[in-house]
VEXVOVEX-266413 format. One record per atom (N, C-alpha, C): x negated, y, z negated. Coordinates in steps of 0.1 Angstrom, whole numbers, plus 2048, in hexadecimal, padded with zeros to 3 digits. Layout:
N
XYZ/...
// end
This chain:
410
7F77F4800/800800800/7F780C800/7FA816809/7F382280A/7F582B7FD/7EB8317F8/7ED83A7ED/7F48477F1/7FE84A7E8/8058577EB/8018627E1/80186E7E6/7FD8797DE/80887E7D5/8148797D7/81F87D7CE/8228727C4/8298767B9/82C86C7AF/8388647B3/83A8587AD/8468507B0/8538587AE/8548617A4/8608697A2/8628737AE/8578797B2/8588827BE/85C87A7CA/85786E7CC/85B8657D7/86A8627D6/86F85F7CA/87D85C7C9/8858687CD/8818747C9/8898807CD/88A8827DC/87F87F7E3/87F8807F1/8888767F8/8878697F2/88F85F7F8/89E8627F6/8A28687EB/8B086B7E8/8B68757F2/8AD87E7F8/8B3888800/8BA88380C/8C688780E/8CE88281A/8D5875818/8D386E80D/8DA86180B/8E8864806/8F085A807/8FE85A802/8FE8557F4/8F88497F2/8F88437E5/8EB83B7E3/8E683B7D6/8DB8337D3/8DE82A7C6/8DD81D7C8/8E18147BD/8D480C7B9/8CD8107AF/8CF81B7A6/8C28237A7/8C38307A4/8B68387A4/8AC833799/8B182F78E/8A882A783/8A181D788/8A881478F/8A2808794/89780B79E/89A8157A7/8918187B2/88481E7AC/8868277A3/87B82E79C/872823796/87881978F/87080F789/868807793/86F80479F/8687FC7A9/85D8047AF/85F8117B1/85581A7B7/84881B7AE/84B81C7A1/84081D797/838810797/83F804797/8397F7797/8317F57A4/8367F97AF/82F7F87BC/8238007BC/82380C7B6/8178147B5/80D80E7AC/8118087A1/807802798/8017F679E/8097EE7A6/8047E17AB/7FE7E37B9/7FF7EF7BF/7FA7F17CC/8027E97D7/80E7E67D4/8177DE7DC/8227E67E2/8247E67EF/82F7EE7F5/83D7E77F2/8477EF7F2/8547E97F0/8587E27FD/8607D87FC/8657D0807/8737D780B/8747DE816/8807E6819/8867DF825/8937DC823/89B7D482D/8A57DD834/8A57DD841/8B07E3849/8B47DA854/8C17D7854/8C67CD85E/8CF7D4868/8CE7CE874/8D77D387F/8DB7C7888/8E87C5889/8ED7BA891/8EE7BE8A0/8E97B68A9/8E97BA8B7/8F67B78BE/9017BE8B9/90E7BC8BF/90E7C38CD/9057CC8CF/9037D38DC/8F47D68DD/8EF7D88E9/8E17DA8EB/8DB7E78E6/8E37F08E2/8DE7FE8DF/8DE8018D0/8D38088CD/8D180F8C0/8D581D8C2/8DE8228B9/8E482F8BC/8E18398B0/8E58458B2/8E28508A8/8E784D89A/8F2845899/8F684088C/8EC838885/8E582F88C/8DB827887/8CF830883/8CC83A88B/8C1842889/8C184A87B/8CD84C876/8CE852869/8C684A85E/8C883D85F/8C1834855/8B283385A/8B0832867/8A282F86C/89983B868/89E847868/895852864/892851855/89B84D84D/89984B83F/88F83F83D/890835845/88682A844/878830848/878839851/86B83F855/864846849/86C84D841/867853835/86184982C/86883E82A/863833821/85682D827/85682C834/84A82683B/83E82F839/84083C83A/836846838/831846829/839842820/835841812/82D834810/82C82B81B/82481F81A/82C812817/839813817/841807815/8437FF821/8467F281F/8477E882A/8557E782F/8577EB83C/8647EB842/8677DE849/8727D7846/8767CB84E/8837CF855/8817D0863/88C7D386B/8927C586F/89E7C2869/8A37B586B/8AE7B5875/8AC7AD880/8B57AC88B/8BF7A0887/8CB7A3886/8D5799882/8DA79188D/8D1789893/8D478189E/8DD77589A/8DD77188D/8E6767888/8F376E883/8F277887B/8FF77E876/906785881/8FF78988C/906790897/90F78689E/90D77989D/9177708A3/92376E89A/92277288D/92E771885/93677E887/92F78A887/936796889/93979D87C/9337A9879/9347B086D/9437B586B/94A7B1861/9587B685F/9597C3859/94E7C9855/94E7D684E/9567E1856/9607E784F/9687F1856/9717ED861/9727E0863/97B7DB86E/9897D9869/9927DB872/9A07D986F/9A57CB874/99C7C587C/99F7B7881/9927B0883/9937A3886/98879A888/98079F894/9737A0893/96A7A289F/96A7968A8/9697998B5/96678E8BE/9597878BB/95877A8BB/94B7738B8/9427738C4/9367788C3/92C7788CE/92576B8CF/9217688DB/91975C8DD/90A75F8DA/9027548D8/8F47568D5/8EE75E8E1/8F275A8ED/8EC7608F9/8EE7708F9/8FB7748F6/8FE7828F5/8F67898EA/8F47838DF/8ED7898D4/8DE78A8D7/8D87808DD/8CA7808E0/8C778A8EB/8D078C8F5/8CE7968FF/8CF7A48FA/8D87A68F0/8D97B38EA/8CD7B78E1/8C77AC8DB/8BC7AF8D2/8AF7B18D9/8AE7AE8E6/8A17AF8ED/89A7BC8EC/8A27C78ED/89C7D58EE/89B7DB8E0/89F7D58D5/89F7DC8C8/8917E18C4/8877D88C6/87A7DC8C1/8757E98C8/8777EA8D5/8737F68DD/87B8028D8/8888008D5/89080B8D1/88C8108C3/8898078BA/88580B8AD/8788128AD/86F80F8B6/8628168B7/8638258BA/86F8298BE/8718388C0/87283F8B3/8738388A8/87483F89B/86A839891/86982C890/860826887/85382288D/849821885/83C81C88A/83D80C88A/83F807896/8417F9898/8357F0894/8297F6894/81D7EF890/81E7EC881/8257F487A/8267F286B/8357EE868/83C7E9871/84A7E586F/84B7D6872/8507CE868/8537C086B/8607BE872/8617B887D/86D7B5884/8717A6881/87C7A487B/880797877/88E79387D/89178787E/89E782883/8A4779879/8B177B875/8B677386A/8BB76586E/8BA76287B/8BD75487F/8B174B87B/8A6751878/89A749874/89E740867/8A574685E/8A873E852/8B773A851/8C0743857/8CE73F856/8D273385E/8CB73286A/8CE726873/8C971986C/8C071A863/8BA70E85D/8C3709851/8CC71184C/8D470D841/8DE701844/8DF6F883B/8E96ED83D/8F56F0836/9006E8838/90D6EC832/90D6EC823/9056E381D/9046E380E/8FE6F1809/8F46F6810/8EE70280C/8F770E80E/8FF70E818/90971881B/91371980F/91870D80B/92170C800/91C7127F3/90F70F7F1/9087147E5/9077237E5/9047287F1/9047377F2/91273D7F0/91C7367F5/92A73C7F3/92E73C7E4/9277347DC/92B7347CE/9267407C7/91E7497CE/9197557C8/9247607C6/92F75E7CD/93A7687CC/9477617CC/9527697CB/9607647CA/96876A7D5/9747647D7/97E7697E1/9837777DC/9857787CF/9897847C9/97F78F7CB/97278C7CA/9687967CC/96879A7DB/96A7917E4/96B7947F2/97679E7F5/98179B7EF/98D7A47F1/98D7B17EA/9827B47E3/97F7C17DE/97B7CB7E9/9767C57F4/9727CD800/97E7D4805/97D7E1808/9887E980D/98E7E381A/9857DF823/98A7DB830/9917CD82F/98C7C4827/9937B7825/9A07B981D/99F7C2813/9AB7C580B/9B77CA813/9B37D481C/9BE7D9825/9C47CF82E/9BB7C7834/9C07BD83D/9C87B2836/9C47AE82A/9CC7A5822/9D97AA81F/9DA7B781A/9E67BD817/9F07BF823/9EA7C282E/9F27C483A/9F47B7842/9F07AB83C/9F279E842/9EB79D850/9E07A4851/9D77A285D/9CD79785A/9CC78D863/9C4781860/9B678585D/9B077E853/9A277E850/99C770852/99376F85B/98E76185E/98375E853/98275184F/97974D845/96A751849/967751856/95975385A/956762857/96076B855/95D779852/95877A843/95D77183B/95877182D/94976C82D/945764837/937760837/92E76A83B/932775842/92977F846/92278683B/92878B831/921792826/91878881E/91C77B81E/914771817/90776F81F/90876E82C/8FC76C834/8F3778833/8F9784833/8F1791832/8EA791824/8F178D81A/8EB78D80D/8E078380C/8E1778812/8D776E812/8CA773819/8CC77C823/8C0782829/8B778981F/8BE790815/8B679780B/8AF78E802/8B57827FF/8AE7787F7/8A27737FE/8A376F80B/89876A812/88C774813/890780816/88678B818/88179080A/88778C7FF/8847927F2/8847A17F3/88F7A77F8/88F7B57FA/88F7BD7ED/8877C77ED/8877D07E1/8927DB7E3/8947DE7F0/89D7E97F3/8A47E6800/8B17E8801/8B87E780E/8BF7F4811/8BF7F881E/8C5804822/8CE80282E/8D880B82F/8E180A83A/8ED814838/8F6813841/90281C840/90B819834/912823830/91A822824/925817825/928813832/932809834/92D7FB830/9207FA82E/9197ED82A/9187EB81B/91D7F4814/91B7F4805/91F7E67FF/92A7E1802/92F7D47FD/9257CA7FF/9207C980C/9167BE80F/9097C0808/9057CC806/8F97CF7FF/8FA7CB7F0/9067CE7EA/9087CA7DC/9097BB7DA/90F7B47E4/90F7A67E3/9017A07E3/8F87A67EB/8EB7A17EB/8E47A37DE/8E77AE7D7/8E17AF7C9/8E67A47C0/8F27A07C1/8F87957B9/8F17887BD/8EF7857CA/8E97797CE/8DB7787CA/8D47837CB/8C67837C7/8C47807B8/8CD7867B0/8CD7837A1/8D077479F/8D976F7A7/8DD7607A6/8D27577A9/8C975C7B2/8BE7547B7/8B17577AF/8B375F7A4/8A776179B/89E76C79F/8A37757A9/89B7807AD/8A078D7A7/8977977A8/89B7A47A3/8A47AA7AE/8AF7B17AA/8B87B67B4/8B27C27BC/8B67C27C8/8B17CC7D1/8B87D97CE/8B17E47D0/8B77F27CF/8BF7F47DC/8CA7FB7DB/8D27FE7E7/8D380D7EA/8D08107F7/8D181E7FB/8DB81E807/8E6825805/8F0827810/8EE835816/8EF835823/8EE84282B/8FB846830/8FE853832/90B858837/90D852845/919850849/91C84C856/91E857860/91885686B/919861875/92685E87D/92E86887F/93A867887/936865895/93F85E89D/93C85C8AB/93F8688B3/93D8678C0/93F8728CA/94E8768CB/95786D8C6/9658708C6/96887A8BA/95F87B8B1/9618838A5/96B87E89B/96F87189C/97986B894/97385F88C/96F855893/96A84988D/95B84988C/955840884/947840883/94183B890/934840892/92D83C89F/92C82D89F/9308278AA/9308188AA/92E8138B8/9268098BA/9248038C7/9317FD8CC/9397F68C3/9457EF8C7/9507F98CB/94F8058C5/95980F8C9/9568188D5/9498178D9/94481E8E5/94382D8E3/9438318D7/9428408D4/9348448CF/92A83E8D5/91C83F8D0/9138468DB/90784A8D5/8FD8508DE/8F08488DB/8EC8408E5/8E08388E4/8D38408E4/8CA83C8DB/8BE8448DA/8B48428E6/8B78388EF/8AF8368FB/8B583D907/8C0843906/8C684A912/8BD856916/8BF85A923/8B6865927/8BC872922/8B387C923/8B788991D/8C488F922/8C788D92F/8D3893934/8DF88C92D/8DF87F92B/8EA879925/8EB87C916/8E087C90F/8E1880901/8E688E8FF/8E0897906/8E48A5905/8F38A6908/8F78A1913/9058A2917/90F89C90D/90B890908/91488A8FE/9158928F1/90A8978ED/90B8A08E0/9148AC8E3/9128B28EF/91B8BD8F2/9298BA8F3/92C8AD8F5/93A8A98F6/9418A68E9/93A8A68DE/9408A48D1/9498AF8CD/9548AC8C6/95D8B78C1/9578C08B7/95B8CC8B6/9558D58AC/9568D089E/9618C889B/9638C388E/9588B988A/9508B4893/9458AB890/9388B288F/9378BF891/92A8C6891/9228C4884/9298C6879/9228C586C/91C8B786A/9238AD86E/91E89F86D/91189D875/9118A2881/9058A088A/8FA8A9886/8FD8B6881/8F28BF87D/8EB8B9871/8F38B4867/8EC8AF85B/8E68A185D/8EC898865/8E788B866/8DE887872/8E088E87D/8DA88A889/8CF89488F/8CF8A088A/8C78AA891/8B88AA88C/8B58A6880/8A88A687A/8A28B487A/8AB8BE87A/8A68CC879/8A28CF86B/8998D9869/8958DD85B/8A28E1853/8A18DE846/8AD8E183E/8B28EF83E/8A88F983F/8AC90783F/8B490A84C/8B0904857/8B7907864/8C5900863/8C68F485E/8D28ED85C/8DC8F5855/8D88FA849/8E1902841/8E590F848/8DC91584F/8DF921856/8EA91F861/8E8914869/8F2910873/90090E86D/900906862/90D90385C/913910856/90B918850/91192584B/91792D856/91092E861/91493586D/922930872/923923872/93091D877/93B92086D/938920860/942923856/947931855/93D93B857/942949856/94594F864/94394786E/94794C87C/93C954882/93095587C/92595D883/91E95688E/92094888E/91A940899/92593A8A1/92493B8AE/92D9358B7/92B9268B8/93591E8B7/93490F8B7/92C90A8C3/92F9108CF/92890C8DB/91990E8DA/9149198D5/90691C8D4/9009138C9/9079108BE/9029078B4/9018F98BB/90B8F58C2/90B8E88C9/8FF8E68D2/8FC8F18DA/8F08F18E3/8E38EF8DB/8E28F68D0/8D68F48C8/8D58E68C3/8E08E18BE/8E18D38B9/8DD8C98C4/8E38CA8CF/8E18C18DA/8D28C18DE/8CC8CD8DF/8BE8CD8E2/8B58C78D8/8B88C98CB/8B18C38C0/8B18B48C0/8BD8AF8C2/8BF8A08C2/8B889A8CE/8BA8A08DA/8B489B8E6/8A589B8E5/89F8A58E0/8908A58DE/88B8998D6/8938958CC/88E88A8C4/88C87D8CC/89487B8D6/89486E8DD/89086F8EC/89187B8F2/88D87C900/882887902/87D88D8F7/8738968F8/8778A48FD/86E8AE8FD/8718BB901/8768BB910/86F8B4919/8738B4927/8818AE929/8848A3921/89289E922/89C8A791D/8998AE912/8A38B890D/8A58C4916/89A8C891D/89B8D3926/8A48CF932/8A28C3937/8AA8BE942/8B88BC93E/8BB8B8932/8C88B692D/8CF8C492C/8C88CE927/8CE8DB926/8D18E1934/8C88DF93D/8CA8E594B/8D58DE952/8D68D1950/8E18C9957/8EF8CD951/8EF8CF944/8FC8D393E/9008E0943/8F78EA944/8FA8F7948/8FF8F7957/8F88EF95F/8FC8EE96D/9098E7970/90B8DC969/9178D496B/9238D9964/9228DB957/92D8DE94F/9308ED94D/9278F5950/92A90494F/92B90A95D/922905966/92390B974/92C90297D/9318F7978/93A8EF97F/9348E798B/9278E598B/9218DE996/9208CF993/91C8C799D/91B8B999C/90D8B6995/90C8AA98E/8FF8A6989/8F58A5994/8E88A8990/8DD8A799A/8DA89999E/8DD88F995/8DA881999/8E5878996/8EA8719A0/8F586899E/8F285C9A7/8F18509A1/8EF8449A9/8FB8419B2/8F983C9BE/9048399C7/90982A9C4/9168299C1/91C81D9BD/9248189C9/92280B9CD/9298059D8/9347FD9D3/9418009D6/94D7FA9D0/9547F29DB/9597E69D6/9627DE9DF/96F7E69E1/9727E89EE/97E7EF9F2/9837EA9FF/9907E8A00/9967E2A0C/9987EDA17/9907ECA22/9907F6A2C/98D804A27/985804A1D/980811A17/98A818A0E/996811A0B/9A0816A02/9A080E9F5/9A28169EA/9A28109DD/9AC8179D4/9B28109CC/9BB8169C2/9B381E9B8/9B782A9B6/9AF8349AD/9AC82E9A0/9B682799A/9B582198D/9AA81698D/9AA80E997/99F803999/99280A99B/9918159A2/98481B9A4/97E820997/98782798F/98282C982/97C821979/983815979/97E80A971/972804978/971804985/9667FD98C/959805989/959812987/94D819984/94A81A975/95381496D/95181495E/956820956/95E82895C/963834955/97083194D/97582594E/981820946/97F811945/98480C939/9837FD937/98F7F693C/99B7FD93D/9A77F6941/9AE7FF94B/9B77F8953/9BF80095C/9C880A955/9CD807949/9D5810942/9CE81D93E/9C181B939/9B9826936/9B682F942/9B382894D/9B083095A/9BC83895E/9C883195D/9D4838961/9D7844959/9D484394C/9D684F943/9CD85A947/9C185794A/9B786194E/9BC86995A/9C2862964/9C7869970/9D387296C/9DC86C964/9E887395F/9E4880957/9D987F950/9D588B948/9CD895950/9CC89395E/9C589D966/9B689C965/9B0891960/9A289095E/99A88B969/9A1888975/99A881980/99A88998C/98E88A993/98E8909A0/9848899AA/98688B9B7/97E8859C1/9798919C9/96C8939CA/96689E9D2/96C8AB9CD/96E8AC9C0/9738B99BB/9828BB9BC/9898B29C3/9988B39C4/99F8AA9BA/9A88B09B2/9AF8A89A8/9B789D9AE/9B68929A6/9BF8869AA/9CA88599F/9D68879A3/9E1888999/9EA87B99A/9E98739A4/9F28689A6/9EA85B9A2/9EE855997/9E7849992/9EA83D99B/9F483E9A4/9F68329AD/9F08349BB/9E883F9BC/9E28429C9/9D78399CD/9D68369DA/9CA82F9E0/9C183B9E5/9B483A9E3/9AB8459E7/9A183F9F1/99D8479FA/993843A04/985845A00/97D83A9FF/96F83B9FC/967834A08/96D835A14/96582FA1F/958837A21/959844A1E/94D84CA1D/94A850A0F/93E854A0D/9398589FF/9428639F9/9468609EC/94F86A9E5/94986C9D7/94C8779D1/9488799C3/9548789BA/95486E9B1/95F86D9A7/95B87399A/96487B995/962882988/96D87E97F/96987A973/973877968/97087F95C/979888958/97689094C/96B89B950/9658A0946/95B8AB948/94D8A694C/94989A948/93B896949/938889950/943882955/94087595C/94287796B/937874972/937875980/932868986/936865992/93085A999/93285C9A8/9278599B0/9288589BE/92C84B9C2/93784A9CA/93D83D9CE/93F83C9DD/93E82F9E2/94082D9F0/94481E9F1/94D81B9FB/95180D9FD/945805A02/9447F89FD/93A7F0A02/93A7EFA11/92E7F1A17/92E7F2A26/9307FFA2C/933809A22/936817A27/92981FA28/
// end
């Protein structure tokens, strides 16, 4: 463990900044003091299930806190939940998640190491996979792990309690998810586990299981949840309201500019990484009306984009936003998509789905009915219309989604 110039208590104060909850400060201080005496870094666990291939700004809230701990000399274990990802985390869910195949999980996990390297020093970060030990458990061992908790304890979880009360089915495999996650902490002998506040139940269950296994209980740090680009629900891969940290500067900048004004405070505090004095000045300006939300949002978008795409990426994002969304011009770069179309004609709803701007026909139809769709700058108002793409056309949906399309063979 590298020697630190600050005391364990000063280290604790720094770690506490920006956290939502620490269970418990006294335990963490004791662990920090012992680590300093023994010259041993704390074992810090952070888990991410590869339910989708992208690490987003919501994850980054915790990753930057992990970076602080890494700079203090502690050992970071970035745990990829390739086993638990096949179960599906029920945290915050109103219904059972679809079960992913091993192939889907492995494919999604492939890029995690490169993505994490954008924030953490991967040379000093252990990348682990929880299939290593969970896949080796036999049924008797699983039963013994289940004895660490009770059904009543499981039903203390808000999400399970609501579903049980509303007679929404809870599958037994969902009860196994927090047990498997808790067992990860036992195997890793975690001193500290960190993650979003929606993971609190799972983290506390790990403390109980560690004690049951004769280990010292891990300290728990929960971080605030970043709201998604919809401004309503938490940023989530499964909800599609996220900004991936590997997107280019144009996309990151544009997506930040698309967030509602009501989400500005959440992004300024959690995602910008701006100095505390500037953060407070921006928020004060929004509150007293001395700062225009659009100008604040531009500063915010630039700051976030710089973190992941650099100054050049942020500059290009700003220029593209100004050109497309303020001057009304088309994006400077759009790949040409070749679409199956009968004699060059295609139903507008099918076209919108084909380019990925809507997931269902119903969603695409609503976009047309809301006046959000145009071809070559001309509004499309009839959701039953067939449109001609025998020659190259520019499809626009909403303010920031463009695609160049042409019929195959066109």
